[in-house]
Structures are given as structure tokens and as C-alpha cells.
C-alpha positions as CSV (number, residue, x, y, z in Angstrom):
1,X,-73.7,-79.5,-3.8
2,X,-71.2,-82.1,-3.4
3,X,-68.2,-82.3,-5.6
4,X,-69.6,-85.6,-7.2
5,X,-73.0,-84.0,-7.9
6,X,-71.4,-81.2,-9.7
7,X,-69.5,-83.4,-11.8
8,X,-72.5,-85.3,-12.8
9,X,-73.9,-82.1,-13.8
10,X,-71.3,-80.9,-16.1
11,X,-71.5,-84.3,-17.6
12,X,-75.0,-83.8,-18.4
13,X,-74.6,-80.1,-19.8
14,X,-71.7,-81.5,-22.1
15,X,-73.8,-84.7,-23.5
16,X,-76.9,-82.1,-24.1
17,X,-74.2,-79.9,-26.0
18,X,-72.8,-82.4,-28.3
19,X,-76.4,-83.6,-29.0
20,X,-77.4,-79.7,-30.2
21,X,-74.1,-79.6,-32.5
22,X,-75.3,-83.2,-33.7
23,X,-78.7,-82.2,-34.9
24,X,-78.0,-78.7,-35.8
25,X,-75.4,-80.2,-38.3
26,X,-78.1,-82.5,-39.5
27,X,-80.9,-79.9,-40.2
28,X,-78.0,-77.7,-42.0
29,X,-77.3,-80.9,-44.0
30,X,-80.9,-81.4,-45.2
31,X,-81.9,-77.8,-45.7
32,X,-79.1,-77.1,-48.2
33,X,-80.5,-77.3,-51.9
34,X,-77.3,-75.8,-53.4
35,X,-75.0,-76.8,-55.7
36,X,-71.6,-79.3,-55.1
37,X,-68.4,-78.6,-56.5
38,X,-69.4,-81.0,-59.8
39,X,-72.4,-79.0,-60.3
40,X,-74.8,-81.7,-59.0
41,X,-77.5,-80.5,-56.6
42,X,-77.6,-81.5,-52.9
43,X,-80.6,-83.6,-53.7
44,X,-78.9,-85.3,-56.3
45,X,-75.7,-85.7,-54.0
46,X,-77.9,-87.5,-51.5
47,X,-79.4,-89.6,-54.3
48,X,-75.9,-90.8,-54.9
49,X,-74.9,-91.5,-51.8
50,X,-77.8,-93.8,-51.1
51,X,-78.3,-95.5,-54.4
52,X,-74.9,-95.6,-56.2
53,X,-73.2,-93.2,-58.8
54,X,-75.2,-92.0,-62.1
55,X,-74.3,-94.1,-65.1
56,X,-75.5,-94.3,-68.8
57,X,-77.6,-97.0,-69.5
58,X,-78.4,-96.6,-73.1
59,X,-77.0,-93.9,-75.6
60,X,-77.9,-93.2,-79.3
61,X,-75.5,-91.2,-81.5
62,X,-77.6,-87.9,-83.3
63,X,-77.1,-86.7,-86.6
64,X,-78.0,-84.0,-88.9
65,X,-81.6,-84.6,-90.3
66,X,-81.8,-85.5,-94.1
67,X,-82.6,-82.9,-96.8
68,X,-86.1,-84.7,-97.2
69,X,-88.1,-87.5,-95.4
70,X,-89.2,-87.6,-91.8
71,X,-86.1,-85.8,-90.4
72,X,-86.3,-82.9,-92.4
73,X,-90.5,-82.4,-92.2
74,X,-90.2,-82.7,-88.2
75,X,-93.4,-83.1,-86.4
76,X,-96.1,-80.9,-85.1
77,X,-99.1,-81.8,-82.8
78,X,-97.8,-85.6,-82.6
79,X,-96.5,-88.1,-80.4
80,X,-93.4,-89.7,-80.9
81,X,-93.0,-93.2,-78.7
82,X,-89.6,-94.8,-78.9
83,X,-88.4,-97.9,-77.5
84,X,-84.9,-98.5,-76.2
85,X,-82.9,-101.3,-74.4
86,X,-81.3,-100.4,-71.3
87,X,-77.9,-102.0,-71.2
88,X,-78.0,-101.4,-67.0
89,X,-80.3,-102.0,-63.9
90,X,-81.2,-99.0,-61.8
91,X,-83.2,-97.9,-59.1
92,X,-84.0,-94.4,-61.0
93,X,-83.9,-93.0,-64.3
94,X,-83.1,-89.7,-66.2
95,X,-83.2,-88.9,-70.2
96,X,-81.2,-86.2,-72.2
97,X,-82.8,-84.9,-74.8
98,X,-80.7,-83.3,-77.9
99,X,-81.3,-80.3,-80.4
100,X,-77.9,-80.6,-81.4
101,X,-78.8,-80.3,-84.8
102,X,-81.9,-78.0,-84.8
103,X,-81.7,-74.3,-86.6
104,X,-84.5,-73.4,-84.1
105,X,-85.7,-73.7,-80.6
106,X,-87.0,-77.1,-80.0
107,X,-90.3,-76.9,-77.5
108,X,-91.3,-80.3,-76.0
109,X,-95.1,-80.2,-74.1
110,X,-94.6,-83.6,-72.5
111,X,-92.7,-86.4,-72.1
112,X,-93.3,-89.9,-70.4
113,X,-91.5,-92.9,-69.7
114,X,-92.9,-96.3,-68.8
115,X,-92.1,-100.2,-69.4
116,X,-92.7,-101.1,-72.8
117,X,-95.0,-104.2,-73.4
118,X,-93.9,-104.7,-77.0
119,X,-94.5,-102.5,-80.1
120,X,-96.1,-99.4,-79.0
121,X,-97.8,-100.5,-75.9
122,X,-96.9,-99.7,-72.3
123,X,-97.4,-101.0,-69.0
124,X,-99.9,-98.1,-67.7
125,X,-98.8,-99.1,-64.3
126,X,-95.1,-98.1,-64.7
127,X,-96.1,-94.6,-66.8
128,X,-94.9,-91.7,-65.0
129,X,-94.4,-88.4,-66.5
130,X,-90.7,-86.5,-67.0
131,X,-89.9,-83.3,-65.8
132,X,-87.1,-80.6,-66.9
133,X,-86.4,-78.4,-63.9
134,X,-89.6,-79.3,-62.3
135,X,-91.8,-78.2,-65.7
136,X,-93.3,-80.5,-68.2
137,X,-92.6,-78.3,-71.0
138,X,-89.2,-77.8,-71.9
139,X,-87.7,-75.9,-74.8
140,X,-84.1,-76.5,-75.7
141,X,-82.1,-73.9,-77.5
142,X,-80.3,-74.8,-80.7
143,X,-77.1,-76.9,-80.7
144,X,-78.0,-77.6,-76.9
145,X,-79.3,-80.4,-74.9
146,X,-80.9,-81.0,-71.7
147,X,-81.2,-83.5,-68.7
148,X,-84.2,-84.4,-67.2
149,X,-85.3,-84.6,-63.7
150,X,-84.9,-88.0,-62.2
151,X,-87.9,-90.3,-61.9
152,X,-88.1,-93.2,-59.4
153,X,-89.1,-95.8,-62.4
154,X,-86.6,-99.2,-61.5
155,X,-84.8,-99.7,-65.0
156,X,-84.1,-103.7,-65.7
157,X,-81.7,-104.7,-68.7
158,X,-84.3,-107.4,-69.8
159,X,-87.1,-105.1,-70.0
160,X,-87.3,-102.1,-72.9
161,X,-88.4,-99.0,-71.9
162,X,-90.8,-96.6,-74.2
163,X,-90.2,-92.8,-74.0
164,X,-93.2,-90.9,-75.5
165,X,-92.8,-87.2,-76.7
166,X,-95.3,-84.9,-77.5
167,X,-94.6,-81.9,-79.6
168,X,-97.5,-79.7,-80.1
169,X,-95.6,-76.9,-81.7
170,X,-93.8,-77.2,-85.2
171,X,-90.2,-78.4,-84.1
172,X,-88.6,-77.9,-87.9
173,X,-85.7,-80.5,-89.3
174,X,-85.3,-82.9,-86.5
175,X,-82.0,-84.1,-84.3
176,X,-82.4,-87.9,-84.8
177,X,-80.6,-91.2,-85.2
178,X,-81.7,-92.9,-88.3
179,X,-81.4,-96.8,-88.9
180,X,-82.1,-97.4,-85.2
181,X,-82.6,-101.3,-85.7
182,X,-85.6,-100.7,-83.5
183,X,-89.1,-100.1,-84.5
184,X,-90.4,-96.6,-83.1
185,X,-94.1,-95.1,-83.5
186,X,-95.6,-91.8,-84.3
187,X,-99.2,-90.8,-83.6
188,X,-101.2,-87.7,-84.1
189,X,-102.0,-85.8,-80.9
190,X,-101.0,-86.1,-77.6
191,X,-101.1,-89.8,-76.4
192,X,-97.7,-89.9,-74.4
193,X,-99.5,-91.9,-71.5
194,X,-101.8,-94.1,-73.6
195,X,-101.0,-97.6,-72.8
196,X,-102.5,-99.2,-75.8
197,X,-101.0,-98.9,-79.8
198,X,-104.1,-98.3,-81.6
199,X,-103.2,-94.3,-82.2
200,X,-99.5,-94.9,-83.1
201,X,-100.5,-95.8,-86.7
202,X,-96.8,-94.8,-88.3
203,X,-93.7,-96.7,-87.5
204,X,-90.3,-95.4,-88.1
205,X,-86.9,-97.4,-87.6
206,X,-85.1,-94.3,-85.9
207,X,-84.8,-92.4,-82.7
208,X,-85.5,-88.5,-82.7
209,X,-83.7,-86.1,-80.2
210,X,-83.8,-89.1,-77.6
211,X,-79.8,-89.1,-76.9
212,X,-79.4,-91.2,-73.8
213,X,-80.8,-92.7,-70.6
214,X,-78.9,-92.7,-67.3
215,X,-79.8,-95.0,-64.3
216,X,-78.6,-95.0,-60.5
217,X,-76.5,-98.1,-60.8
218,X,-75.3,-100.3,-57.9
219,X,-72.0,-99.1,-56.8
220,X,-70.6,-102.6,-58.1
221,X,-70.8,-101.2,-61.7
222,X,-67.5,-99.8,-62.8
223,X,-69.0,-97.1,-65.4
224,X,-69.8,-96.8,-68.8
225,X,-67.9,-98.1,-72.0
226,X,-68.6,-96.5,-75.1
227,X,-68.3,-97.9,-78.4
228,X,-67.6,-95.7,-81.2
229,X,-67.9,-96.8,-84.7
230,X,-70.0,-97.2,-87.8
231,X,-72.3,-99.6,-89.2
232,X,-71.1,-102.7,-87.7
233,X,-71.4,-101.0,-84.3
234,X,-74.7,-99.8,-84.9
235,X,-76.0,-103.4,-85.8
236,X,-76.8,-103.2,-89.6
237,X,-78.3,-106.5,-91.1
238,X,-79.1,-107.3,-87.7
239,X,-82.6,-108.5,-86.8
240,X,-84.9,-105.6,-86.0
241,X,-86.5,-105.5,-82.6
242,X,-83.9,-108.2,-81.3
243,X,-81.5,-106.0,-79.7
244,X,-78.7,-108.4,-81.8
245,X,-76.2,-105.6,-82.1
246,X,-72.7,-106.6,-80.8
247,X,-72.5,-103.9,-78.2
248,X,-75.9,-105.7,-76.7
249,X,-74.4,-108.9,-77.0
250,X,-71.4,-107.5,-74.8
251,X,-73.6,-105.9,-72.7
252,X,-75.3,-109.1,-72.0
253,X,-71.9,-110.6,-71.0
254,X,-71.2,-107.5,-68.7
255,X,-74.6,-108.2,-66.9
256,X,-74.2,-111.8,-66.0
257,X,-73.8,-112.8,-62.2
258,X,-70.2,-114.1,-63.0
259,X,-69.1,-111.0,-65.0
260,X,-65.5,-110.3,-64.3
261,X,-66.3,-106.9,-64.7
262,X,-69.6,-105.0,-64.7
263,X,-70.0,-101.9,-67.0
264,X,-72.4,-100.3,-68.9
265,X,-71.9,-100.6,-72.9
266,X,-73.0,-97.3,-75.0
267,X,-73.6,-97.5,-78.5
268,X,-72.4,-94.7,-80.3
269,X,-72.4,-96.2,-83.9
270,X,-73.8,-94.2,-86.6
271,X,-74.3,-96.4,-90.1
272,X,-71.7,-95.5,-93.1
273,X,-69.9,-93.0,-90.7
274,X,-66.2,-92.5,-91.4
275,X,-63.0,-92.0,-89.2
276,X,-61.9,-88.9,-91.4
277,X,-63.9,-87.1,-93.7
278,X,-67.8,-88.3,-93.0
279,X,-70.2,-86.5,-95.2
280,X,-73.3,-85.1,-93.4
281,X,-75.7,-87.6,-94.2
282,X,-73.1,-90.1,-92.3
283,X,-72.8,-88.3,-89.5
284,X,-69.7,-86.0,-88.2
285,X,-66.3,-87.7,-88.2
286,X,-65.2,-89.8,-85.2
287,X,-62.5,-87.1,-84.2
288,X,-65.3,-84.3,-84.3
289,X,-67.9,-86.2,-82.4
290,X,-65.6,-87.4,-79.9
291,X,-67.1,-84.8,-77.3
292,X,-70.7,-85.0,-77.9
293,X,-71.0,-88.9,-78.1
294,X,-68.3,-90.3,-76.0
295,X,-66.9,-88.0,-73.4
296,X,-70.3,-86.4,-72.3
297,X,-71.7,-89.8,-71.7
298,X,-72.2,-90.4,-68.1
299,X,-70.0,-92.5,-66.0
300,X,-67.6,-93.0,-69.1
301,X,-64.7,-94.9,-68.2
302,X,-63.4,-96.2,-71.6
303,X,-63.8,-96.3,-75.0
304,X,-63.5,-99.0,-78.1
305,X,-62.9,-97.6,-81.5
306,X,-63.9,-99.4,-84.1
307,X,-63.4,-97.4,-87.2
308,X,-61.4,-97.1,-90.6
309,X,-62.8,-99.5,-92.9
310,X,-65.3,-97.2,-94.6
311,X,-62.8,-94.8,-95.1
312,X,-60.6,-97.4,-97.0
313,X,-63.7,-98.3,-99.3
314,X,-64.8,-94.8,-100.1
315,X,-61.3,-92.8,-100.1
316,X,-59.0,-95.3,-102.4
317,X,-56.2,-92.7,-102.2
318,X,-56.1,-92.9,-98.6
319,X,-52.9,-95.3,-97.3
320,X,-52.2,-97.0,-94.3
321,X,-50.3,-93.7,-92.6
322,X,-53.4,-91.6,-92.9
323,X,-55.8,-93.9,-91.2
324,X,-53.3,-94.5,-88.3
325,X,-52.4,-90.8,-88.0
326,X,-56.4,-90.3,-87.4
327,X,-56.5,-93.2,-85.0
328,X,-53.7,-91.5,-83.1
329,X,-55.5,-88.6,-82.9
330,X,-58.4,-90.5,-81.1
331,X,-56.3,-92.0,-78.9
332,X,-54.7,-88.8,-77.6
333,X,-57.8,-87.1,-77.1
334,X,-59.3,-89.9,-75.5
335,X,-56.2,-90.1,-73.1
336,X,-56.1,-86.3,-72.4
337,X,-59.4,-87.1,-70.5
338,X,-57.9,-90.0,-68.7
339,X,-60.3,-92.7,-70.1
340,X,-58.5,-96.0,-71.8
341,X,-59.3,-96.6,-75.4
342,X,-59.2,-100.0,-76.9
343,X,-58.7,-100.6,-80.9
344,X,-61.2,-103.0,-82.8
345,X,-59.4,-104.5,-85.7
346,X,-61.1,-104.2,-89.5
347,X,-63.2,-106.7,-90.7
348,X,-62.6,-108.5,-93.8
349,X,-64.6,-107.1,-96.9
350,X,-63.7,-109.0,-99.9
351,X,-66.4,-109.6,-102.3
352,X,-68.4,-106.2,-101.2
353,X,-69.1,-103.1,-103.2
354,X,-65.7,-101.1,-103.6
355,X,-63.3,-103.8,-102.6
356,X,-59.8,-103.6,-104.0
357,X,-56.7,-105.2,-103.6
358,X,-55.2,-101.9,-102.6
359,X,-57.9,-101.6,-100.0
360,X,-56.9,-104.8,-98.8
361,X,-53.4,-104.2,-98.6
362,X,-54.2,-100.5,-96.7
363,X,-56.6,-102.9,-94.3
364,X,-54.0,-105.1,-93.4
365,X,-50.9,-102.7,-92.6
366,X,-53.9,-100.5,-90.4
367,X,-54.8,-104.1,-88.7
368,X,-51.1,-104.9,-88.0
369,X,-50.4,-101.7,-86.4
370,X,-53.3,-102.2,-84.3
371,X,-52.0,-105.2,-82.8
372,X,-48.7,-104.6,-82.4
373,X,-48.3,-100.7,-82.0
374,X,-49.3,-100.7,-78.2
375,X,-51.0,-97.2,-78.5
376,X,-54.1,-98.9,-77.5
377,X,-54.8,-100.0,-73.8
378,X,-56.0,-103.4,-75.5
379,X,-56.7,-104.7,-78.6
380,X,-60.0,-106.5,-79.9
381,X,-59.5,-108.9,-83.0
382,X,-62.7,-108.4,-84.8
383,X,-60.9,-109.6,-87.9
384,X,-59.8,-112.9,-86.4
385,X,-63.2,-113.6,-84.7
386,X,-65.2,-113.2,-88.2
387,X,-62.8,-114.0,-90.9
388,X,-62.6,-117.2,-93.1
389,X,-59.4,-119.2,-91.9
390,X,-59.3,-120.6,-95.6
391,X,-59.5,-117.3,-97.2
392,X,-58.7,-114.6,-94.5
393,X,-60.3,-111.3,-96.7
394,X,-63.5,-112.8,-96.5
395,X,-66.1,-113.7,-94.0
396,X,-66.6,-116.7,-92.9
397,X,-69.8,-117.8,-94.7
398,X,-71.5,-118.8,-91.2
399,X,-70.9,-115.0,-89.8
400,X,-71.8,-113.2,-93.4
401,X,-74.7,-111.2,-93.4
402,X,-74.9,-111.7,-97.3
403,X,-72.7,-108.7,-98.4
404,X,-69.8,-109.7,-97.5
405,X,-69.3,-106.3,-95.3
406,X,-71.5,-106.9,-92.1
407,X,-72.0,-109.5,-89.9
408,X,-75.2,-111.3,-89.4
409,X,-76.6,-112.3,-85.7
410,X,-74.1,-115.1,-85.5
411,X,-71.6,-112.9,-86.7
412,X,-72.3,-109.9,-83.7
413,X,-72.5,-112.8,-81.4
414,X,-69.4,-114.0,-82.1
415,X,-67.7,-110.8,-81.7
416,X,-68.8,-110.1,-78.5
417,X,-68.0,-113.7,-77.2
418,X,-64.2,-113.0,-78.1
419,X,-63.8,-109.9,-76.1
420,X,-61.7,-110.7,-73.2
421,X,-63.3,-108.5,-70.2
422,X,-60.4,-108.8,-68.4
423,X,-58.9,-106.0,-70.4
424,X,-61.5,-103.6,-68.7
425,X,-60.5,-104.4,-65.0
426,X,-57.3,-102.3,-64.7
């Protein structure tokens, strides 16, 4: 064989060798199902590569059951169908269940998810079984939470989801979120995949165990913004089932086509919650629930803090220094996690129960510090958005829910509209 022929054979052998190496690497990567450096399975890593990162699309802050009522009684051989409003689109979804305040292991037999058709009805064509580590049945130890496996249910922010949970065994007192501003439904027996509403005869304005819904979002989504607050964040006095909380309105702005920055907005508001000392029935105080309600959210990039007014109202001995000191602790803890935190000024409350001139003075001093201290990464002036220019200690009547303490739907919308989205760009 001449020299030219030998050269061709060597090149051919080299090409074959390169091909074998490439194919080998491919099959090694496909076969590997271990864990990556972040603890995610290689399957999940592949999903992230193709679909985008997981990000929280909806959340609710859990709290301890009350000493009586439905949360204390718990459930046995019943289905709870909960309606949630996702704040972000996604190609897949997963949920997180919480037994944070349970005293016994929580056993759930079945969980299904579907697109809601309104009320207790679901679209049967979208109904899908949710599993945990490949199994329908899941047991969550007391004080723990559990992610589900992903399901290929496309999530749209304009379409509500229904998550149905069937508990056969007695659950004991239930970890929950009362005053959901959303009607949810309870039936006897197993009806997780039932499309109709006829068996869901009991209504409750509460979510049980369901702590979060995550989606694989478009890569253009920056992440999630968590609102840490009390009844105003929770949307008290807004229209039931209308998703007119101010975080909902903010999410609508961030989901618009021309939004300067696209982020999911997660609501960590608890009705009557306090910044410093919060009774059990009003949820843990803001600092104590930071890890569970804020830092554990998937894809969290920033926090909006809007708390302190309940402390002023319920504790007339508190001065502005005490409120500010606690805010600084929340700021420091957030910055330690590498997250941005934005401060919301405290809204007017003259004319409401527990109003005092001393409390008003404290509110004004706290608001001045929020606006001028530079401690926050940005400021949102809720006070300016809804106060009466003629009497700044009071709500503007058109934004008042009627108790001189909470906004109405127009007031919640006004708060969201006045937020400068550019503060979230950096």
C-alpha cells in the first residue's frame, strides 16, 4: 500500500475512534441517574437544561391549627380540593406539602392536580396523578415538608389550578393557612379525580397542607419575589375568589409582555401576623418564619417586607426603635442569604380600632426610617399610595375597605400600580 493509502486509513481510524468516544459519553450521561452538586437528580438537571429552572409559582404560609374548628379536628376519609392561582407559566409543575405544625406523621393516600373550571369543578382532560418518589401514598413526619415528583401539566397564570388531596387515615390537627380569600372544597370519601362538584358539599376559606406550587419557567424569568407581611399582604377584605390581593396585581404587571423584569410573586402574608411577638393563632413572628416561608421558596431572589403596624396597634408600649431593631434583624438575615430586601411603608390607620396618637407617631417615625435609612435595597411607599392628601393619617376613602385599616380592591390595585418595577432589575 502506498503512503497516500496508509494516510487515508489512519484518518478513517481516527474518525472512528472519535465517534466511539462521543457515543460513549452520550450513553454515560443518559444512564447516570444520581445526584448533582445541588442534590437534584440528573433527570431534574436535564429538565432544567431543556425547560428552564424551577421557580415558585404560588405559595401560602402555613401556621399551627387553632384550638377548635376544622383545623383542630383534621380529616378522615375525606378529599380536600384546593384552588390556587399560579403567578407564573410553566411546562411542568410540582407541589410541596407541609406537616410543619403536625404532632403526628401525616399520611396522604392520593393527590391529583388539574385545571380548575370554577368552583369545585375541574377539567377532566387535564387531571393528573401526583406522586412522591414514584408512589401515590406519602407519609410526612411531624415538622417536615415534602416535594412531589414533577408532572407534565402546563401551568398558565390566567388559569387556576385545583389540587385535590385524599386522606384515608385520621390526620389529626392540620397544618393550614386560614383566611385564604379563596373558596376551597371538602367531600367525604375519595373524589380526587372527580370532575364534577356534586360531592364537594362543604366549603372552607382555608388551604390545608399545600404550601407551594413550583413550575419550570421560561429562562427569561428572573426568579421569585416573596412578600412577607400580614393581613394587607394576605388580601383581607378583597373580593373572595377574585385574586385581588396586591401581590396578585403585582404579579399581573410582572407577567405582562412589556414588563421591565419578569418575576413570580409569592405571597407569604398571614392575617394578623406580627413582626416581633405573634400569638400562635396569628402565625410565628416575621423573623422566626423567615427560613420556612421565605428562604425555602424555590428560586427566591428578593423579599418585600411590609410589617410592623400590627405591632404598633397591639403593643402601645412599643416605640419606633423597637420596631426598627426587628426590621434590621430581618434585613440582615435576608442579606446573609445573598437576597435583596425591599421595605414597604406602613399604611394609615386613624379611625380604626386601637388607633392612638402615640401609635401614629411611632408609625410616622418608622416610615421615615424606611424611606431614608438606606438599609433596604429599595423602598415601596404604600403609605403615600393610599393615604388621604387632605388628612394623611387616614386612608383615602376610595381606597378604604371600610374599617380604616385595610385597602379595598381598588386600594390593593393602587398599591401594586405604584411599585416601580425597575428596583427589581439589579
